[in-house]
C-alpha positions in Angstrom: 82.0 168.7 66.8 82.1 168.0 70.5 85.2 168.9 72.3 87.3 166.1 73.8 86.6 165.6 77.5 90.3 164.5 78.1 91.7 168.0 78.8 89.0 168.8 81.4 89.5 165.3 83.0 93.2 165.9 83.3 92.6 169.4 84.8 90.3 167.9 87.5 92.7 165.1 88.3 95.5 167.6 88.6 93.5 169.7 91.0 92.5 166.7 93.1 96.2 165.7 93.3 97.3 169.2 94.3 94.7 169.2 97.2 95.7 165.7 98.4 99.5 166.2 98.4 99.5 168.6 101.5 97.2 166.3 103.4 99.5 163.4 102.7 102.6 165.3 103.9 100.7 166.4 107.0 99.8 162.8 107.8 103.4 161.7 107.5 104.6 164.6 109.7 102.0 163.8 112.4 103.0 160.1 112.6 104.9 159.1 116.0 108.5 158.4 115.3 110.2 155.0 115.3 112.8 155.0 118.1 116.5 154.4 117.2 117.5 150.7 117.0 121.0 151.6 118.0 120.2 152.4 121.6 117.8 154.3 123.9 118.5 157.7 122.4 116.7 159.2 119.4 118.1 162.6 118.7 116.7 164.2 115.5 117.9 167.8 116.2 121.4 167.2 117.4 120.4 168.4 120.9 122.9 166.3 122.8 126.0 167.1 120.8 129.1 165.8 122.5 127.3 164.8 125.6 125.6 161.8 124.1 127.9 159.5 126.0 127.0 161.1 129.4 123.4 160.5 128.7 124.1 156.9 127.7 126.0 156.3 130.9 123.0 157.6 133.0 120.6 155.4 131.0 122.9 152.4 131.6 123.1 153.1 135.3 119.3 153.3 135.6 119.0 149.9 134.0 121.8 148.3 135.9 120.4 149.4 139.2 116.6 149.2 138.7 116.2 147.3 135.4 114.1 150.2 134.0 114.8 151.3 130.4 114.5 155.0 129.8 114.1 156.0 126.1 114.7 159.7 125.2 113.7 161.3 122.0 114.4 164.8 120.8 112.4 166.3 118.0 111.8 169.9 116.7 108.1 169.8 117.5 105.1 167.4 118.1 103.8 168.1 114.6 100.5 169.8 115.9 99.7 167.1 118.4 99.6 167.6 122.2 102.7 166.3 123.9 100.7 163.7 125.7 99.2 162.3 122.5 102.5 162.4 120.7 104.5 160.7 123.4 101.7 158.1 124.1 101.4 157.1 120.5 105.2 156.9 120.0 105.4 154.6 123.0 102.7 152.4 121.7 104.1 152.3 118.2 107.5 151.1 119.6 106.0 148.5 121.9 107.2 149.9 125.2 106.2 148.0 128.3 105.9 148.3 132.0 109.7 148.4 132.6 110.1 151.3 130.1 109.8 155.0 130.3 109.7 157.4 127.3 110.8 160.9 127.7 109.9 163.2 124.7 111.3 166.7 124.2 110.2 169.2 121.4 113.1 171.6 121.5 111.6 174.3 119.2 108.1 174.2 120.7 109.6 174.0 124.2 107.3 171.2 125.3 108.0 167.8 126.7 106.0 164.7 127.9 106.7 161.4 129.4 104.8 158.1 128.9 104.9 155.3 131.4 103.1 152.0 131.3 100.1 151.6 133.7 101.9 148.7 135.3 105.2 150.7 135.9 106.8 150.5 139.4 107.0 154.3 139.3 104.1 156.0 141.0 102.4 159.2 139.8 103.9 161.0 142.7 107.4 159.8 141.9 106.9 160.8 138.3 105.8 164.3 139.2 108.6 164.7 141.7 111.3 163.7 139.1 109.6 166.0 136.5 109.6 169.0 138.8 113.0 168.4 140.5 115.2 166.8 137.9 113.8 167.4 134.4 112.3 170.9 134.3 115.2 172.8 135.8 117.4 171.5 133.1 115.0 172.2 130.2 114.4 175.7 131.3 118.1 176.4 130.8 118.3 174.5 127.5 120.3 171.7 129.0 119.0 169.0 126.9 121.4 166.3 128.1 120.9 167.3 131.7 117.1 166.7 131.5 117.8 163.1 130.3 120.5 162.6 132.9 118.2 164.1 135.7 115.4 161.8 134.6 117.5 158.7 134.7 119.1 159.5 138.0 115.8 160.8 139.4 113.9 157.7 138.6 116.7 155.5 140.0 116.7 157.5 143.3 112.8 157.4 143.5 112.8 153.6 143.1 115.6 153.1 145.6 113.8 155.3 148.2 116.4 158.1 148.0 115.6 161.8 147.7 115.4 163.2 144.1 118.0 166.0 143.5 118.3 168.6 141.0 121.1 168.0 138.2 124.0 170.2 137.6 123.0 172.6 134.8 125.1 173.1 131.7 123.1 175.5 129.4 123.0 174.6 125.8 121.6 176.2 122.5 118.0 177.4 122.8 116.9 175.8 119.5 119.2 173.1 118.5 119.3 172.1 114.8 118.5 175.7 113.7 121.8 177.4 114.6 120.3 179.4 117.5 122.6 179.7 120.5 121.1 182.3 122.9 119.1 181.3 125.9 115.4 182.1 125.8 115.3 182.6 129.5 113.1 180.7 131.9 109.4 180.4 131.2 106.5 179.4 133.4 105.5 175.7 133.3 102.0 174.4 132.7 101.7 171.3 134.9 98.7 169.2 134.4 98.2 166.2 136.6 99.7 162.9 135.1 97.0 161.1 133.1 96.4 157.4 132.3 95.9 157.4 128.5 96.6 154.3 126.4 100.0 153.2 127.4 99.7 154.5 130.9 100.7 157.5 132.9 101.5 160.5 130.8 102.7 163.9 131.8 102.9 166.8 129.3 104.4 170.2 130.0 105.6 173.4 128.4 108.8 175.1 129.6 
């Protein structure tokens, strides 16, 4: 009498499902995020804490003065993607346009990127100036709110023809969302030139 093929078929199907589940989870993790619909801040790691209001004020100030919307997003990591790719795809997914800027920060991996539409009034030189003067000094000291405030004020100054200045630094937790509170210390930055990829000018850095 021949053995029923059903147990063997079930075993094969179980093995296939087991192999597919990690791949599906990875695909979901790699997807760019949907930005908050409640404002211009998406903070998935609690990086801003009680300074959210200060960041909102800076974002509002930039829009009132220059009609530029700066969106900021804080995540643990970029899910294995480069900062440029992650930020660019997030900007595209959320339909950001020429009057928008996206600042993406991966707090655990200590990387960040910015995405700007190719038609933005901000030039590559201005973007690099703001990155080096107003964003990176804050990130090196784990001042997550200061980086967003520095970006907003820096873009406003650049568009108004004023010098971009460094923000006042208020150090924060090194790895928000994990309970870590100590500073990791300053690290060297990797500073590639801004690229035009998909949505427009993109700069990606490690800090």
